[in-house]
LOPATOR-928973 format. One record per residue: residue number from 1; x negated, y negated, z of N, C-alpha, C, O in turn; chain. Coordinates in steps of 0.001 Angstrom, whole numbers. Example, Ala and Ser with C-alpha at 12.3 -4.5 7.8 and 13.67 -1.06 7.14 Angstrom:
BEGIN
PT   n    n.c1    n.c2    n.c3   ca.c1   ca.c2   ca.c3    c.c1    c.c2    c.c3    o.c1    o.c2    o.c3 chain
PT   1  -13190    5690    7800  -12300    4500    7800  -13200    3300    7800  -14236    3319    8465     A
PT   2  -12850    2250    7080  -13670    1060    7140  -12900     -30    7870  -13409   -1138    8039     A
# end
This chain:
BEGIN
PT   n    n.c1    n.c2    n.c3   ca.c1   ca.c2   ca.c3    c.c1    c.c2    c.c3    o.c1    o.c2    o.c3 chain
PT   1     910   -9994  -12254    1261   -8654  -11831    2286   -8676  -10714    3060   -7727  -10592     A
PT   2    2327   -9708   -9899    3256   -9729   -8784    4706   -9882   -9235    5615   -9747   -8416     A
PT   3    4945  -10158  -10514    6295  -10276  -11017    7047   -8958  -11045    8266   -8962  -11211     A
PT   4    6367   -7832  -10891    7010   -6525  -10933    7508   -6072   -9566    8136   -5019   -9458     A
PT   5    7245   -6836   -8540    7743   -6543   -7196    8486   -7780   -6706    8088   -8904   -7014     A
PT   6    9535   -7588   -5965   10329   -8704   -5463    9626   -9308   -4257    9379   -8625   -3263     A
PT   7    9305  -10592   -4351    8579  -11263   -3269    9411  -11334   -1989    8876  -11121    -901     A
PT   8   10696  -11627   -2095   11573  -11735    -923   12741  -10758   -1082   13854  -11170   -1410     A
PT   9   12491   -9470    -851   13545   -8463   -1071   14619   -8505      13   14399   -9018    1110     A
PT  10   15772   -7958    -318   16858   -7893     649   16553   -6872    1743   16912   -7083    2901     A
PT  11   15898   -5775    1391   15609   -4725    2356   14140   -4756    2727   13278   -4866    1856     A
PT  12   13855   -4659    4000   12485   -4675    4501   12235   -3414    5295   13192   -2895    5870     A
PT  13   11070   -2895    5372    9891   -3293    4605   10001   -2818    3164   10620   -1791    2887     A
PT  14    9401   -3564    2255    9547   -3312     827    8272   -2746     217    7196   -2813     811     A
PT  15    8413   -2194    -967    7276   -1718   -1753    6420   -2916   -2142    6931   -4013   -2370     A
PT  16    5097   -2690   -2215    4175   -3745   -2641    3171   -3180   -3633    2823   -2001   -3572     A
PT  17    2708   -4026   -4550    1680   -3648   -5520     311   -3692   -4860      26   -4592   -4071     A
PT  18    -525   -2732   -5178   -1868   -2644   -4595   -2865   -3287   -5546   -2863   -3006   -6744     A
PT  19   -3726   -4161   -5002   -4793   -4766   -5802   -6166   -4230   -5418   -7125   -4408   -6169     A
PT  20   -6280   -3576   -4259   -7571   -3001   -3847   -7359   -1948   -2770   -6475   -2060   -1921     A
PT  21   -8203    -916   -2834   -8295      93   -1775   -9787     333   -1571  -10501     647   -2523     A
PT  22  -10253     189    -349  -11674     375     -73  -12030    1855      14  -11177    2698     295     A
PT  23  -13298    2155    -231  -13822    3510     -22  -14418    3541    1376  -15554    3112    1581     A
PT  24  -13652    4050    2340  -14082    4034    3737  -13346    5119    4515  -12307    5604    4068     A
PT  25  -13883    5508    5687  -13193    6502    6519  -11795    6051    6940  -10887    6872    7069     A
PT  26  -11625    4767    7150  -10307    4166    7378  -10144    3130    6279  -10766    2069    6325     A
PT  27   -9317    3429    5299   -9225    2586    4103   -8545    1257    4396   -7615    1181    5199     A
PT  28   -9025     209    3728   -8371   -1087    3759   -7625   -1248    2439   -8211   -1102    1366     A
PT  29   -6340   -1547    2522   -5497   -1717    1347   -5134   -3191    1235   -4765   -3826    2224     A
PT  30   -5242   -3734      16   -4875   -5118    -250   -3698   -5130   -1210   -3692   -4414   -2211     A
PT  31   -2693   -5953    -894   -1506   -6052   -1744   -1533   -7366   -2527   -2286   -8281   -2194     A
PT  32    -698   -7449   -3576    -711   -8614   -4454    -150   -9869   -3789    -527  -10979   -4165     A
PT  33     735   -9720   -2820    1208  -10836   -2003    1635  -10300    -654    1563   -9093    -425     A
PT  34    2082  -11171     253    2379  -10783    1635    3252   -9532    1693    4267   -9425    1006     A
PT  35    2822   -8581    2540    3548   -7315    2634    4548   -7280    3783    5507   -6510    3726     A
PT  36    4360   -8074    4810    5238   -8105    5996    5290   -6781    6738    6278   -6497    7416     A
PT  37    4247   -5961    6627    4196   -4685    7334    3671   -4907    8754    2975   -5885    9029     A
PT  38    4018   -3988    9640    3525   -3987   11018    2737   -2696   11255    2902   -1716   10528     A
PT  39    1893   -2707   12266    1153   -1502   12637    2139    -386   12997    3233    -649   13497     A
PT  40    1741     844   12739    2503    2068   12989    3550    2375   11915    4292    3348   12049     A
PT  41    3624    1570   10860    4497    1887    9744    3869    3019    8937    2660    3007    8702     A
PT  42    4653    3982    8515    4171    5102    7708    4428    4749    6237    5552    4421    5856     A
PT  43    3364    4823    5413    3480    4453    4005    2904    5549    3111    2074    6350    3540     A
PT  44    3359    5566    1866    2837    6490     860    2190    5654    -240    2739    4638    -667     A
PT  45    1018    6094    -692     322    5438   -1791     660    6140   -3102     690    7368   -3171     A
PT  46     910    5358   -4124    1083    5870   -5477      25    5215   -6347      64    4006   -6576     A
PT  47    -922    6012   -6832   -2029    5488   -7624   -2073    6254   -8952   -2559    7384   -8992     A
PT  48   -1572    5653  -10035   -1615    6325  -11333   -3053    6572  -11779   -3983    5903  -11330     A
PT  49   -3212    7526  -12652   -4536    7964  -13095   -5383    6832  -13658   -6588    6803  -13409     A
PT  50   -4815    5918  -14391   -5579    4849  -15020   -6188    3848  -14067   -7027    3050  -14483     A
PT  51   -5796    3856  -12788   -6293    2890  -11809   -7444    3434  -10973   -7904    2755  -10054     A
PT  52   -7915    4626  -11264   -8976    5228  -10452   -8402    5729   -9135   -7195    5634   -8914     A
PT  53   -9227    6247   -8280   -8845    6745   -6955   -7589    7614   -6997   -6703    7475   -6153     A
PT  54   -7517    8508   -7979   -6335    9377   -8109   -6199   10325   -6924   -5117   10866   -6698     A
PT  55   -7258   10537   -6170   -7184   11408   -4993   -6229   10841   -3943   -5712   11585   -3109     A
PT  56   -5992    9532   -3978   -5095    8893   -3007   -3632    8966   -3424   -2748    8636   -2634     A
PT  57   -3368    9392   -4651   -1991    9437   -5136   -1135   10378   -4282   -1500   11531   -4053     A
PT  58     -12    9876   -3826     976   10595   -3005     511   10867   -1577    1175   11618    -862     A
PT  59    -605   10284   -1134   -1024   10486     251    -209    9588    1179     134    8456     837     A
PT  60      88   10120    2350     844    9387    3360     -86    9059    4515    -860    9906    4960     A
PT  61      -6    7833    4997    -829    7420    6128     -87    6437    7012     973    5927    6649     A
PT  62    -657    6183    8168     -84    5250    9134    -898    3961    9094   -2129    4002    9082     A
PT  63    -223    2831    9073    -923    1559    9151   -1436    1413   10575    -658    1341   11527     A
PT  64   -2756    1370   10704   -3376    1277   12021   -3490    -159   12502   -3337    -441   13691     A
PT  65   -3760   -1071   11565   -3941   -2473   11932   -3644   -3347   10725   -4071   -3050    9610     A
PT  66   -2912   -4420   10957   -2667   -5415    9915   -3715   -6502   10094   -3771   -7151   11138     A
PT  67   -4547   -6700    9071   -5658   -7652    9163   -5257   -9054    8731   -5582  -10031    9406     A
PT  68   -4561   -9155    7623   -4080  -10438    7096   -2696  -10194    6513   -2233   -9054    6495     A
PT  69   -2025  -11235    6036    -716  -11005    5413    -757  -10096    4187     275   -9553    3793     A
PT  70   -1939   -9918    3574   -2029   -9070    2380   -2939   -7857    2547   -3105   -7097    1593     A
PT  71   -3532   -7646    3717   -4413   -6490    3919   -4055   -5737    5195   -3593   -6316    6179     A
PT  72   -4288   -4411    5145   -4075   -3591    6330   -4992   -2381    6271   -5455   -1989    5200     A
PT  73   -5247   -1797    7426   -6053    -584    7550   -5096     598    7662   -4099     543    8383     A
PT  74   -5420    1677    6927   -4536    2841    6875   -5314    4095    7254   -6514    4185    6995     A
PT  75   -4647    5048    7858   -5290    6268    8369   -5550    7293    7273   -5188    8462    7410     A
PT  76   -6171    6860    6197   -6550    7750    5095   -8047    7573    4848   -8529    6451    4690     A
PT  77   -8771    8677    4816  -10216    8646    4553  -10437    8670    3044  -10237    9698    2397     A
PT  78  -10849    7534    2489  -11093    7424    1047  -12583    7373     729  -12961    7044    -395     A
PT  79  -13424    7690    1692  -14868    7531    1503  -15422    8397     376  -16426    8025    -231     A
PT  80  -14805    9534      78  -15313   10404    -991  -14469   10301   -2273  -14672   11072   -3212     A
PT  81  -13532    9360   -2311  -12654    9212   -3476  -13334    8375   -4555  -14316    7681   -4291     A
PT  82  -12797    8450   -5778  -13239    7573   -6856  -12946    6126   -6464  -12136    5873   -5572     A
PT  83  -13595    5192   -7124  -13379    3771   -6855  -12043    3318   -7446  -11685    3692   -8563     A
PT  84  -11316    2510   -6681  -10070    1919   -7175  -10434     854   -8194  -11346      60   -7962     A
PT  85   -9727     827   -9329  -10116     -22  -10451   -8982    -967  -10832   -8268    -715  -11803     A
PT  86   -8811   -2044  -10084   -7722   -2990  -10327   -7956   -3856  -11564   -7011   -4134  -12303     A
PT  87   -9179   -4280  -11800   -9453   -5239  -12863   -9529   -4629  -14252   -9387   -5345  -15242     A
PT  88   -9748   -3335  -14349   -9918   -2722  -15659   -9234   -1355  -15727   -9913    -334  -15836     A
PT  89   -7885   -1321  -15662   -7208     -24  -15737   -7305     546  -17144   -7523    -188  -18108     A
PT  90   -7145    1838  -17252   -7127    2473  -18572   -5951    1902  -19366   -4861    1756  -18813     A
PT  91   -6143    1576  -20646   -5096     902  -21427   -3775    1655  -21504   -2720    1024  -21568     A
PT  92   -3802    2980  -21499   -2554    3738  -21610   -1758    3743  -20305    -630    4236  -20289     A
PT  93   -2309    3212  -19216   -1585    3150  -17942   -1219    1731  -17550    -864    1485  -16397     A
PT  94   -1296     802  -18472   -1066    -592  -18133     363    -853  -17647     586   -1831  -16933     A
PT  95    1333     -14  -18010    2704    -222  -17552    2997     456  -16219    4087     284  -15674     A
PT  96    2058    1218  -15685    2218    1851  -14376    1288    1153  -13394     122     909  -13704     A
PT  97    1796     836  -12227    1011     109  -11245     814     924   -9979    1628    1781   -9637     A
PT  98    -274     642   -9297    -512    1260   -8000     367     540   -6984     390    -690   -6935     A
PT  99    1086    1309   -6176    2000     706   -5203    1883    1404   -3855    1428    2544   -3760     A
PT 100    2305     692   -2818    2427    1256   -1480    3905    1160   -1098    4527     106   -1232     A
PT 101    4458    2286    -616    5885    2361    -317    6089    2807    1129    5627    3885    1502     A
PT 102    6768    2006    1952    7095    2441    3311    8016    3656    3281    8997    3679    2538     A
PT 103    7696    4666    4093    8514    5881    4115    8992    6256    5511    9783    7188    5655     A
PT 104    8535    5557    6534    8946    5898    7889    8240    5040    8909    7585    4054    8574     A
PT 105    8385    5431   10164    7778    4679   11252    7552    5611   12433    8278    6591   12605     A
PT 106    6558    5311   13236    6324    6080   14452    7543    5976   15357    8040    4876   15596     A
PT 107    8030    7098   15862    9240    7100   16699    9128    6232   17933   10128    5670   18382     A
PT 108    7939    6107   18493    7795    5383   19754    7908    3869   19585    8074    3160   20578     A
PT 109    7824    3351   18355    7862    1901   18188    9191    1397   17638    9838     557   18263     A
PT 110    9604    1897   16483   10829    1455   15813   10941     -67   15734   12018    -623   15951     A
PT 111    9843    -733   15429    9856   -2191   15312   10437   -2649   13984   11252   -3571   13947     A
PT 112   10029   -2019   12907   10450   -2485   11592   11881   -2093   11265   12553   -2803   10517     A
PT 113   12359    -991   11801   13709    -548   11462   14781   -1412   12115   15940   -1365   11700     A
PT 114   14428   -2190   13111   15406   -3025   13797   15200   -4507   13522   15915   -5338   14080     A
PT 115   14243   -4854   12678   13954   -6247   12388   14945   -6760   11346   15038   -6196   10256     A
PT 116   15686   -7821   11665   16642   -8393   10746   15979   -9506    9969   15437  -10441   10559     A
PT 117   16017   -9416    8631   15356  -10432    7823   16340  -11443    7239   15933  -12399    6580     A
PT 118   17639  -11231    7480   18633  -12152    6897   18857  -13357    7760   19659  -14224    7413     A
# end
């Protein structure tokens, strides 16, 4: 599945494929490989219907804490959402993937917008 996202993109921060989203007041999101995100990055979740947790589709949240290179905590309450279903998506949605897309950053930090990756 990680072949659909560029592992070392030219532009950072980049979109990443989602492999898990926890059901919690502060959701933990897991990506298919290293995301290189920093705390305070603003991201949007895209969760197609076949992957479950459709309530999270198009929600925007702030990364509160980066736990590992592939996991982070986001300011979205998913405790009452359907379960995210990475291992068994609906067959008609197999070509659509759940993704997380950076859309902005907290004005007071501007860490990611000035980071040079070249």
